[in-house]
C-alpha positions as CSV (number, residue, x, y, z in Angstrom):
1,M,19.2,1.2,-28.5
2,I,17.1,4.4,-28.9
3,K,16.1,5.2,-32.5
4,E,15.2,8.6,-33.8
5,T,14.6,9.8,-37.4
6,Y,16.3,12.6,-39.3
7,S,15.2,14.1,-42.6
8,F,17.4,13.4,-45.6
9,N,16.8,17.0,-46.7
10,E,19.2,18.2,-44.0
11,L,22.0,15.8,-45.0
12,P,24.6,15.7,-47.8
13,F,22.7,13.6,-50.4
14,S,22.0,14.5,-54.0
15,K,18.9,16.3,-55.1
16,L,17.9,13.1,-57.1
17,F,18.1,10.9,-54.0
18,K,16.2,13.3,-51.8
19,T,13.5,13.6,-54.4
20,Y,13.4,9.8,-54.8
21,V,12.7,9.2,-51.1
22,S,10.4,12.2,-50.6
23,D,8.5,12.6,-53.9
24,Y,8.8,9.5,-56.0
25,T,6.1,10.7,-58.4
26,A,8.5,13.4,-59.7
27,L,10.9,10.6,-60.8
28,S,8.4,7.8,-61.7
29,E,9.2,7.9,-65.4
30,Y,12.7,6.8,-64.7
31,Y,11.9,3.7,-62.6
32,N,9.5,0.7,-62.7
33,G,7.5,1.2,-59.5
34,S,7.7,3.0,-56.2
35,P,9.5,1.1,-53.4
36,F,7.0,2.7,-51.0
37,S,3.9,1.3,-52.7
38,E,2.8,-2.2,-51.8
39,S,0.7,-2.3,-55.0
40,A,3.7,-1.4,-57.2
41,V,5.8,-4.1,-55.6
42,K,3.0,-6.7,-56.2
43,E,2.7,-5.5,-59.8
44,R,6.4,-6.2,-60.2
45,V,5.8,-9.8,-59.0
46,T,3.0,-10.3,-61.5
47,G,5.2,-9.2,-64.4
48,L,8.2,-11.2,-63.4
49,Q,8.9,-14.4,-65.3
50,K,11.9,-16.7,-64.8
51,K,14.0,-17.5,-67.8
52,Q,16.0,-20.6,-68.7
53,S,19.1,-18.6,-67.6
54,H,17.9,-18.8,-64.0
55,S,17.7,-22.6,-64.2
56,D,21.2,-22.8,-65.8
57,F,22.5,-20.5,-63.1
58,I,21.7,-22.8,-60.1
59,P,24.3,-25.5,-60.9
60,A,26.8,-22.8,-61.8
61,L,26.2,-21.1,-58.5
62,R,26.9,-24.4,-56.6
63,Q,30.2,-24.6,-58.4
64,F,30.9,-20.9,-57.6
65,H,30.3,-21.7,-53.9
66,E,32.8,-24.5,-54.0
67,L,35.4,-22.0,-55.4
68,L,34.6,-19.7,-52.5
69,D,34.7,-22.5,-49.9
70,I,31.3,-21.7,-48.6
71,S,28.2,-24.0,-48.3
72,Q,24.7,-22.6,-48.6
73,P,22.6,-25.6,-49.9
74,E,19.4,-24.5,-48.2
75,Q,19.5,-21.0,-49.7
76,I,20.3,-22.3,-53.1
77,E,17.5,-24.9,-52.9
78,K,15.1,-22.1,-51.9
79,L,16.2,-20.0,-54.8
80,S,15.7,-22.9,-57.2
81,K,12.0,-23.2,-56.4
82,N,9.6,-22.4,-59.2
83,D,7.9,-19.5,-57.4
84,S,11.0,-18.1,-55.7
85,L,11.9,-14.4,-55.8
86,A,15.0,-12.5,-54.7
87,I,15.7,-9.2,-52.9
88,V,19.3,-8.4,-54.1
89,T,22.0,-6.0,-53.0
90,G,25.7,-5.9,-53.5
91,Q,28.9,-4.0,-52.8
92,Q,32.6,-3.8,-53.4
93,L,34.9,-6.2,-51.6
94,G,36.2,-3.9,-48.9
95,V,39.2,-4.9,-46.9
96,F,37.9,-6.4,-43.6
97,G,34.4,-5.8,-44.9
98,G,34.4,-2.1,-45.7
99,P,32.3,0.7,-44.4
100,L,29.1,0.6,-42.4
101,F,26.7,1.0,-45.3
102,T,27.7,-2.5,-46.6
103,I,26.1,-3.8,-43.4
104,Y,23.1,-1.5,-43.8
105,K,22.5,-2.7,-47.4
106,T,22.7,-6.3,-46.3
107,I,20.3,-5.9,-43.3
108,T,17.8,-4.0,-45.6
109,A,17.8,-7.0,-48.0
110,L,17.3,-9.5,-45.2
111,L,14.4,-7.6,-43.7
112,L,12.7,-6.8,-47.0
113,A,13.0,-10.5,-48.0
114,K,11.4,-11.5,-44.8
115,E,8.7,-8.9,-45.1
116,W,7.7,-9.7,-48.7
117,E,7.9,-13.5,-48.1
118,Q,5.2,-13.0,-45.5
119,K,3.1,-10.7,-47.6
120,L,3.3,-12.8,-50.8
121,S,3.3,-16.3,-49.2
122,R,6.1,-17.4,-51.4
123,P,9.9,-17.8,-51.0
124,V,11.9,-14.6,-51.2
125,V,15.7,-15.0,-50.9
126,P,18.0,-12.2,-49.8
127,V,21.0,-12.2,-52.1
128,F,24.3,-10.4,-51.7
129,W,25.9,-9.9,-55.2
130,L,29.7,-9.7,-54.8
131,A,31.2,-6.9,-56.9
132,D,33.6,-9.4,-58.3
133,E,33.9,-7.7,-61.7
134,D,35.3,-4.5,-60.1
135,H,38.9,-3.5,-60.8
136,D,39.3,-0.3,-58.7
137,F,41.5,-1.7,-56.0
138,D,42.2,1.7,-54.3
139,E,38.5,2.1,-53.5
140,I,38.4,-1.1,-51.3
141,A,41.9,-1.2,-49.8
142,W,41.4,1.0,-46.7
143,F,40.1,0.8,-43.2
144,G,38.4,3.8,-41.5
145,I,38.4,4.5,-37.7
146,P,36.6,7.5,-36.3
147,G,39.0,8.9,-33.8
148,N,38.4,11.4,-30.9
149,E,39.4,14.4,-33.1
150,N,40.6,13.1,-36.5
151,F,39.5,10.3,-38.9
152,I,42.1,7.6,-39.2
153,K,42.3,6.1,-42.6
154,L,44.6,3.1,-42.8
155,E,45.6,1.7,-46.2
156,Y,46.4,-1.9,-47.2
157,D,49.8,-2.1,-48.9
158,G,49.4,-4.7,-51.7
159,E,50.2,-5.3,-55.3
160,P,46.9,-5.7,-57.3
161,G,48.6,-5.4,-60.7
162,N,46.0,-5.3,-63.5
163,K,43.7,-7.9,-62.0
164,L,40.1,-7.7,-61.0
165,V,39.8,-7.1,-57.3
166,S,38.2,-10.5,-56.9
167,D,41.4,-12.2,-58.3
168,V,43.9,-10.2,-56.2
169,K,45.8,-12.4,-53.7
170,I,46.1,-11.3,-50.1
171,T,49.7,-10.7,-49.2
172,S,51.6,-10.2,-45.9
173,G,50.4,-6.6,-46.1
174,I,47.2,-7.8,-44.4
175,D,49.2,-8.6,-41.2
176,V,50.8,-5.1,-41.3
177,L,47.4,-3.5,-41.6
178,K,46.0,-5.7,-38.9
179,R,48.7,-4.6,-36.5
180,T,48.1,-1.0,-37.3
181,I,44.4,-1.4,-36.8
182,K,44.9,-3.0,-33.4
183,E,47.1,-0.2,-32.3
184,Q,44.4,2.4,-33.2
185,M,41.4,0.4,-31.9
186,F,41.9,-0.3,-28.2
187,D,41.4,-3.8,-27.0
188,T,38.0,-4.8,-25.6
189,D,36.4,-7.9,-24.2
190,F,35.5,-8.7,-27.8
191,S,38.8,-8.1,-29.6
192,D,40.2,-11.6,-29.3
193,E,37.0,-13.2,-30.6
194,L,36.7,-10.6,-33.4
195,W,40.3,-11.1,-34.7
196,S,40.0,-14.9,-34.4
197,M,37.0,-14.7,-36.7
198,F,38.5,-12.3,-39.3
199,D,41.9,-14.0,-39.3
200,C,40.1,-17.1,-40.7
201,F,39.0,-15.0,-43.8
202,Y,41.7,-12.4,-44.4
203,S,44.9,-14.5,-44.4
204,E,47.9,-14.4,-46.7
205,G,47.4,-16.6,-49.8
206,S,43.6,-16.2,-50.0
207,D,42.0,-13.7,-52.3
208,F,39.7,-10.7,-51.5
209,R,36.6,-12.2,-53.0
210,K,36.9,-15.5,-51.1
211,A,37.7,-13.6,-47.8
212,F,34.7,-11.2,-48.3
213,A,32.3,-14.0,-49.2
214,Q,33.3,-16.2,-46.3
215,M,33.0,-13.2,-43.9
216,M,29.5,-12.3,-45.2
217,D,28.4,-15.9,-45.0
218,Q,29.6,-16.1,-41.4
219,L,27.9,-13.0,-40.3
220,F,24.6,-13.3,-42.3
221,G,24.3,-16.8,-43.7
222,K,22.3,-17.7,-40.5
223,H,19.8,-15.1,-41.5
224,G,19.4,-16.7,-45.0
225,L,21.7,-14.5,-47.0
226,L,22.8,-16.1,-50.3
227,I,26.1,-15.1,-51.8
228,A,26.3,-14.7,-55.6
229,G,28.5,-13.1,-58.3
230,S,29.4,-13.3,-61.9
231,N,33.2,-13.5,-62.3
232,F,33.2,-17.3,-62.8
233,R,33.6,-19.3,-66.0
234,S,30.4,-21.4,-65.7
235,I,28.3,-18.3,-64.8
236,K,29.7,-16.3,-67.7
237,E,28.8,-19.1,-70.1
238,V,25.2,-18.7,-69.0
239,V,25.2,-14.9,-69.8
240,A,27.3,-15.1,-73.0
241,N,24.2,-14.2,-75.0
242,T,23.9,-11.0,-73.0
243,F,27.5,-10.0,-73.7
244,A,26.9,-10.7,-77.4
245,N,23.7,-8.6,-77.4
246,S,25.6,-5.7,-75.9
247,I,27.8,-5.8,-79.1
248,S,25.1,-6.7,-81.7
249,N,22.8,-3.9,-80.5
250,A,25.4,-1.5,-79.3
251,D,23.9,1.5,-81.1
252,E,20.4,0.9,-79.9
253,I,21.6,0.3,-76.3
254,T,23.7,3.5,-76.4
255,S,20.7,5.4,-77.8
256,A,18.4,4.1,-75.1
257,L,20.9,5.0,-72.3
258,E,21.6,8.5,-73.8
259,K,17.9,9.3,-74.2
260,Q,17.1,8.5,-70.6
261,S,20.4,10.2,-69.3
262,A,19.7,13.4,-71.2
263,K,16.2,13.6,-69.7
264,I,17.3,13.0,-66.1
265,E,20.2,15.5,-66.6
266,K,17.7,18.4,-67.2
267,N,16.5,18.5,-63.7
268,F,19.0,16.3,-61.7
269,H,22.3,14.8,-62.7
270,R,23.9,12.1,-64.9
271,Q,25.6,9.7,-62.5
272,V,27.5,7.7,-65.1
273,I,29.1,8.9,-68.4
274,L,28.2,6.6,-71.3
275,G,30.8,4.9,-73.5
276,D,30.6,3.1,-76.9
277,T,29.9,-0.2,-75.2
278,N,29.2,-1.6,-71.8
279,L,31.7,-4.5,-72.0
280,F,35.3,-5.0,-71.0
281,Y,37.9,-7.5,-72.2
282,I,40.0,-9.3,-69.7
283,D,43.6,-10.0,-70.7
284,D,46.0,-12.0,-68.4
285,E,48.7,-9.3,-68.7
286,A,47.0,-6.1,-69.6
287,G,44.0,-6.7,-67.2
288,R,40.5,-5.3,-67.7
289,L,40.3,-3.2,-70.9
290,K,37.3,-1.2,-72.1
291,I,35.9,-2.3,-75.4
292,E,35.4,0.7,-77.7
293,S,34.4,1.2,-81.3
294,S,37.2,1.7,-83.8
295,E,37.6,2.3,-87.5
296,N,37.6,-1.4,-88.2
297,G,35.0,-2.4,-85.7
298,W,36.0,-2.8,-82.1
299,G,39.1,-2.5,-80.0
300,A,40.4,-2.9,-76.5
301,G,44.0,-1.9,-75.7
302,S,46.1,-3.6,-78.4
303,F,43.3,-6.0,-79.3
304,S,41.0,-5.4,-82.2
305,W,38.1,-7.3,-83.9
306,N,35.5,-6.8,-86.5
307,K,32.0,-7.3,-85.3
308,S,31.8,-11.0,-86.4
309,D,35.1,-12.0,-84.8
310,L,34.2,-10.3,-81.6
311,L,30.9,-12.1,-81.4
312,K,32.8,-15.4,-82.0
313,E,35.3,-14.6,-79.3
314,I,32.4,-14.0,-76.9
315,E,30.8,-17.2,-77.8
316,S,33.9,-19.3,-77.4
317,S,35.5,-17.5,-74.4
318,P,32.8,-15.6,-72.4
319,H,35.0,-15.7,-69.3
320,K,37.3,-13.2,-71.0
321,F,34.6,-10.5,-70.9
322,S,33.3,-8.4,-68.0
323,P,30.2,-6.1,-67.7
324,N,30.3,-2.4,-66.8
325,V,28.1,-0.6,-64.3
326,F,25.0,-0.7,-66.6
327,L,25.4,-4.3,-67.9
328,R,26.1,-5.8,-64.4
329,P,22.5,-5.3,-63.2
330,V,21.1,-6.7,-66.4
331,I,23.2,-9.9,-65.9
332,Q,22.2,-10.0,-62.3
333,D,18.5,-9.8,-63.2
334,Q,18.9,-12.3,-66.0
335,L,20.1,-14.9,-63.5
336,L,17.9,-14.0,-60.5
337,P,14.1,-13.6,-60.1
338,T,14.8,-10.1,-58.8
339,L,11.8,-8.6,-57.1
340,G,13.8,-5.6,-55.9
341,Y,17.4,-4.3,-55.6
342,V,18.6,-2.5,-52.5
343,A,20.6,0.5,-53.7
344,G,22.7,3.3,-52.2
345,P,22.1,6.9,-53.3
346,G,24.7,6.7,-56.2
347,E,23.2,3.4,-57.5
348,I,19.7,4.9,-57.4
349,A,21.0,7.7,-59.6
350,Y,22.5,5.4,-62.2
351,Y,19.4,3.2,-62.2
352,A,17.5,6.3,-63.3
353,Q,19.5,6.1,-66.6
354,M,18.7,2.4,-67.2
355,K,14.9,2.0,-67.5
356,E,14.9,1.9,-71.3
357,L,17.9,-0.5,-71.3
358,Y,16.1,-3.4,-69.7
359,P,13.6,-4.1,-72.5
360,L,16.5,-4.5,-75.0
361,F,17.4,-7.6,-73.0
362,D,13.8,-8.8,-72.7
363,L,13.7,-7.7,-69.0
364,Q,12.0,-5.1,-66.8
365,M,13.8,-3.1,-64.2
366,P,13.2,-4.4,-60.6
367,I,11.9,-2.2,-57.8
368,I,14.8,-0.1,-56.5
369,F,14.7,0.1,-52.7
370,P,16.8,2.7,-50.9
371,R,19.1,1.1,-48.3
372,F,18.7,1.7,-44.6
373,S,20.7,4.8,-43.6
374,A,21.9,5.4,-40.1
375,T,24.4,7.0,-37.8
376,L,25.4,5.2,-34.6
377,I,25.8,7.5,-31.6
378,E,27.8,5.9,-28.8
379,S,27.1,6.8,-25.2
380,G,30.2,9.0,-24.8
381,I,29.0,11.2,-27.7
382,D,25.4,11.1,-26.6
383,R,26.3,12.5,-23.1
384,I,27.9,15.6,-24.6
385,F,25.7,16.1,-27.7
386,D,23.1,18.2,-26.0
387,K,25.8,20.4,-24.4
388,I,26.6,21.9,-27.8
389,P,24.1,24.2,-29.6
390,F,24.4,22.4,-33.0
391,K,22.0,20.0,-34.6
392,F,23.2,16.7,-36.0
393,H,23.4,17.8,-39.6
394,R,25.6,20.9,-38.7
395,Y,28.5,18.6,-38.0
396,G,28.9,18.0,-41.7
397,E,30.2,21.5,-42.0
398,R,33.9,22.5,-41.7
399,I,35.3,22.3,-38.2
400,E,36.7,25.8,-38.5
401,D,33.3,27.2,-39.2
402,L,31.7,25.3,-36.3
403,E,34.4,26.5,-33.9
404,S,34.2,30.1,-35.1
405,E,30.4,30.1,-34.6
406,Y,30.6,28.6,-31.2
407,V,33.2,31.1,-30.0
408,K,30.9,33.9,-31.1
409,H,28.1,32.3,-29.3
410,S,30.1,31.9,-26.1
411,E,31.0,35.6,-26.2
412,S,27.4,36.6,-26.0
413,T,27.9,37.5,-22.3
414,D,30.0,40.7,-22.3
415,V,32.1,40.4,-19.2
416,E,33.5,43.9,-19.3
417,V,30.0,45.4,-19.5
418,L,28.8,43.2,-16.7
419,F,31.6,44.1,-14.3
420,G,31.6,47.8,-15.4
421,R,28.0,48.1,-14.4
422,W,28.7,46.2,-11.2
423,K,31.5,48.7,-10.3
424,N,29.4,51.7,-11.1
425,G,26.6,50.3,-9.0
426,I,28.9,49.8,-6.0
427,S,30.3,53.3,-6.5
428,K,26.9,54.9,-6.6
429,I,25.5,53.0,-3.7
430,S,28.6,53.8,-1.6
431,E,28.2,57.6,-1.9
432,E,25.5,58.1,0.7
433,P,27.0,55.8,3.4
434,S,30.5,57.3,2.8
435,K,29.1,60.8,3.3
436,T,27.2,59.8,6.5
437,I,30.2,58.0,8.0
438,S,32.5,61.0,7.3
439,E,30.0,63.3,9.0
440,I,30.0,61.1,12.1
441,D,33.8,60.8,12.2
442,G,35.9,62.6,9.6
443,S,38.9,60.4,10.6
444,L,37.2,57.4,9.1
445,E,37.0,58.9,5.6
446,G,40.3,57.3,4.5
447,M,39.2,53.9,5.7
448,V,35.9,54.3,3.9
449,G,37.7,55.1,0.6
450,K,40.0,52.1,1.0
451,T,37.0,49.8,1.6
452,V,35.2,51.1,-1.5
453,T,38.4,50.7,-3.5
454,G,38.8,47.2,-2.1
455,F,35.4,46.3,-3.5
456,G,36.7,47.2,-7.0
457,T,39.9,45.3,-6.5
458,E,38.1,42.2,-5.5
459,L,35.7,42.6,-8.5
460,D,38.8,42.8,-10.8
461,K,40.1,39.6,-9.3
462,L,36.7,37.9,-9.8
463,K,36.5,39.2,-13.4
464,G,39.9,37.6,-14.1
465,R,38.7,34.3,-12.7
466,V,35.5,34.6,-14.8
467,Y,37.6,35.1,-18.0
468,R,39.7,32.1,-17.2
469,S,36.6,30.0,-16.5
470,I,35.0,31.0,-19.8
471,K,38.2,30.2,-21.7
472,Q,38.5,26.8,-20.0
473,Q,34.8,26.0,-20.7
474,E,35.3,27.2,-24.3
475,Q,38.2,24.9,-24.8
476,T,36.3,22.0,-23.3
477,Q,33.3,22.7,-25.6
478,L,35.6,23.1,-28.7
479,Q,37.1,19.7,-27.9
480,R,33.6,18.3,-27.6
481,I,32.7,19.7,-31.0
482,R,35.8,18.2,-32.6
483,K,35.0,14.8,-30.9
484,I,31.4,14.8,-32.1
485,K,32.3,15.7,-35.6
486,A,35.1,13.1,-35.8
487,Q,32.6,10.4,-34.7
488,L,29.5,11.4,-36.7
489,Y,31.1,12.9,-39.8
490,P,34.6,11.4,-40.0
491,D,36.7,12.9,-42.8
492,N,33.7,15.2,-43.5
493,G,31.6,12.4,-44.7
494,L,28.6,10.6,-43.1
495,Q,29.7,7.9,-40.6
496,E,28.1,5.2,-42.7
497,R,30.3,5.9,-45.6
498,M,33.6,6.3,-43.8
499,A,33.7,4.2,-40.6
500,S,34.6,0.5,-41.1
501,F,31.9,-1.7,-39.5
502,M,34.5,-3.8,-37.8
503,Y,35.2,-0.8,-35.5
504,F,31.7,-1.3,-33.9
505,M,32.1,-5.1,-33.6
506,N,35.3,-4.5,-31.7
507,K,33.4,-2.3,-29.2
508,Y,30.0,-4.1,-29.0
509,G,30.7,-7.7,-29.9
510,T,30.6,-10.0,-33.0
511,G,26.9,-10.4,-32.6
512,F,26.2,-6.7,-32.7
513,W,24.6,-6.8,-36.2
514,D,22.3,-9.7,-35.0
515,E,21.1,-7.4,-32.2
516,L,20.5,-4.5,-34.6
517,I,18.5,-6.8,-36.9
518,V,16.3,-7.8,-33.9
519,E,15.9,-4.2,-33.0
520,L,14.9,-3.1,-36.5
521,E,12.4,-6.0,-36.8
522,K,10.3,-4.5,-34.1
523,E,8.7,-2.0,-36.5
524,P,8.3,-1.5,-40.2
525,L,11.6,-0.6,-41.9
526,A,11.6,3.2,-42.7
527,L,13.7,3.7,-45.8
528,N,12.7,7.2,-46.6
529,T,14.5,8.8,-43.6
530,H,17.9,8.7,-42.0
531,H,18.1,7.1,-38.5
532,I,20.0,8.2,-35.4
533,I,20.6,5.1,-33.3
534,K,21.9,5.8,-29.7
535,L,23.8,2.8,-28.3
């Protein structure tokens, strides 16, 4: 593998994210320490104190793993130590694992945990927090393949109903999707092993949370990754007080979020729109319902409570409640000794709205590390990349614009002018010898004329062949442009967001991510730049 770096400033990321990785001081009031400052990270360690909720979480986590049919006793034991810390990341439960950035987030957490364990001389556990409270099934139910010219997006045909994604059962639609994927991804020496592995997880009758958890454990458990989540009765009993607090202090919480959001919006953007509360109610039939203020107190769908009754409902049945995007990190950091969270660009943006929320739950925001960001360039693309006059970031533009610009570039040589000058040159240079030959023998004048005319005819033939050659080369180059764009910016998005990571395992083996980890361990992990990795 050959690694090169590429500035985020050239790539399609938000102004806030680009500022975060290049000029943290401009955003320091919205976060609790720079991820690029060793002293800031160590200061976070000093201010971090474990709560009783962490101790209560450990036995609940063991039960949670039994539900998932995974076994991680060593990682749980490490987490339970008095001086343990955690580097946490998480993601939605994508079908067959989801896009590449899920892997990049995971690898970042693994390498940061290892780095800080060495620096601090205390246990640091990498944790993957399953997005098991998420309910947007459409966002996870697809598989992306970067084709030679077009992005191939294959969708899983299932019936999620109103359930949280974690509770959705896998149907026979998974076999239909698998067959379609196999048709689009050609067989390799690794295909049989790959499908044998994934068939163990994604099978009819299982659920998406269990499948995803088992897959991540298989791929990264050997590196010390610990699987966690919150959509589990015993775990929600531990955080019931947090749910109650979100209702009891709803006005203060909303005010804190709004104050920070309004500030960030002046120069950047507000990632998440605020609501009356940060809590959902889960009904067996209606599904996940947002709890909002009403004339009589609180309501969710057809359900309504006064404040007292809602707090009693939370106390008696915390499993019926679910956190939103703001409350989920609070719960996560209530249960874990979170040194830092590995976030994508969108997550970094909504964390900017949250700094003043944490103290309302007697917590401090962890260090927010940007995830590793990369584009994998396969050898077939690498061979033709330098034959096109476009830099990497240009392939994020519309294909029509790239093709139009290239055609103009290829027409920089004016064939008509070139051959016109050539013909004129032949005509002029032929005048003197033609005159001399005619003086020697006038009968040769006709032959001389034919010879000179023949020069022009042959040049016309050559000009035609040049035009055909240019057109052929142009078409070859336009095909190359389409191929490069389809691989590096599939569906006009960065590869890491669109291409399913299983695609690369099919081509390079089930141990490909282990190899990438070894490669990235050779030098400090650069999180303030995008990486071009040539395979």
